[in-house]
N, C-alpha and C positions, 0 to 999 in steps of 0.2 A: 532863498537858498535852502537846499535840502540839508537836513541834519543826518549824520551817520547814526543809525539806530543803535549800534553797539557802543558808541562813545558819547552820544548825547551832545555832540558839538558839530559845528559846521566844518567843512574841509579847510576853510581859511583860518580856523582857530587852532588847528594842529601845527606844531612846529615843523618846519621844513627840514627834511633830512639833507645834510650837506655831504657831498662826495669828496673824495680826495682831490679830484680835479678842481672842485669849488675852492677848497682850501689853498691849493697851489696858485690858482688865479688871484685869490685874495692876497696872498703873500706877495706875488709879483706886483700887484697894484699898490700895495703898501710900500714896498721898497722903492718903487718908482716915485711915489709921492715924497718919500724921505729924501731921495736924490734931488728932487725938485726943490725941497726945502733947503738943502745944502747950497744949491745954486743960488737961491734967493738970498740966503744969508751971507755966503762967502764969495759968490761969483760976481760978474758972469765968468770971469776967468779963474780957474782953480789951478794955482801954481804951487810951488814948494812952500811958501809962507802960509798960504791958505790951508794946505794939507796939514801942516803942523798944528794949526788952530783947530781944524776939524778933529784931529786925533785926540785933542784934549777936551772936546765938547761932548759931555755925557748925553746931550740930546740926540747925537748921531753915532756915538761909539759907546756901546753899552758896557764894555769892560775895559780895564786899563790896557793901553796899547802903546808900544814903543816901536819905532821904525829902525831897522838896521840893514845895512848893505852887507849881507852874509849869505853865501851860497851853500854853506854846509848842510842845512836842512832841506835844500831843494833837490828834487828829482832831476835827472838829466833833462835838459832843454826846458826846464821850468823857470819862469820869471820871478814868481813871488809865492810866498806861502805864510800863513799865520800860524806860527808855532806856539802852542800852549805853554805857559810858564809853570803850570801845575795841573793837578787833577781836576780842578774846578774852573769854570770860566772866570769866576771872580778873581782868580790868581793872576789873570792878565794874559796878554799875548805879546809876542815879539814878531812883528810883521817883517819878515825877511824878504828883501828885494835883491835880486841878482846884482852883484857889484858892477857889472857892465853898465848898468843904468845910472850909476853914481855920477858919471861925468855929464849927464843931461837931466838934472833934477826937474826940469819942466815936464818931463814925460812920466815921472814917478807917480803922480796922482792917478794916471790911467790904470796902473797896476795895483796901487794901494786901494783905490775905491772898489775895484772888483773884489778884493779880498775882504773888505769890511763887512760884506754881507755874510760871509762865513763866520766872522768874529761875532757879529750881532745875533745871527739866527742859527748857527751851527748846522747840523745835518738836515734841518728842515729846508734850508736854502738850496736852490739849484743853480746851475750855471746860467739859466735863463734869468733868474732873479738877480744875479750878480751883474749881468749885462744890462738889465733894465735900470738898476740902481746907478751904475757907473755912467751910463749914457745920459740919464736924467740929470745927474749932478754936473756933468760936463757940458750939457746942452748939445749933445751930439745925437744924430740918428743912431739907432741901435746897431744897424748893419755896419755903419762907419766905425763905431766904437769897437765892435767885434773885429773888424778888419784891422784896425790899429793895433789891437792886442795881438792878433795873429802875426802881423808884420814885426812887432817887437819880439815875439817868440822866435820868429824866423831868424832874427839877428843873432841870437845866441845858440841856435840849433846846431847840433853836431851830428844828428841822426843821419843826415844825408851823406856825411863823410864815411860813416861806418858801412854804408851800402855801396861805396865806391863812386858816388856821384861827385862831381866837382863844382857844380853850380849851387844856387841857393837850395834850401831844404825843399822837400817834396810838397810841403804845405803851400798851396796857392791861395789860401783864403784871404791873405793880406792884399792881394791884387784886386782892385776894383775895375771891372770892365767899364768901358766908356758909357755904354747904354744901360747897364744894370748893376745893382749891388751884388755883394757876395751871397752865395747860398749859405745860410746859417744852419748848421746841423742841429737837429732837435736834441741830441744828446752829446754834450762835450764832456771831456774828463773833468771831474770835480775839482782837480787841482790845477786846471789850466790857467793861463794868464799870469 
């Protein structure tokens, strides 16, 4: 192996420069692995009771987190949002879920798990990370998890009414064609789900 005459070391001795894309891929792989750990510990079915235990488990939820059915901090057509209780993450979060879903607690984990990535990793996490985490925790294909979230968002959507439409919302991502899954957009709103 040739040595670099300026550095006196071989190319394999030099640290590899990591790109932003490398860091993003690493975080996505990490959160998917954490999701799989949740499934192994609390699954295979993650329902209301399992979600309550997950929220109290510091191995999976880095900061204090309480769940509330409260739409006041939600944007229009938003299903869930982790509202910070203070200036620092250590102050905890109030994971607000749209009250519409309170009558069907079995579906609440889909929304809550998506938001846990934002609680644990803050602005570093992307919607792709949240999808990878939630899908792994629930043992779902990522496209099917995304479609389920979109279908839930469609249930509370009022945007189509403002445009004079009478049917379901314009978002069709919740519908799975018979021979193919939904097209997952590369960039989704950070507060979606």
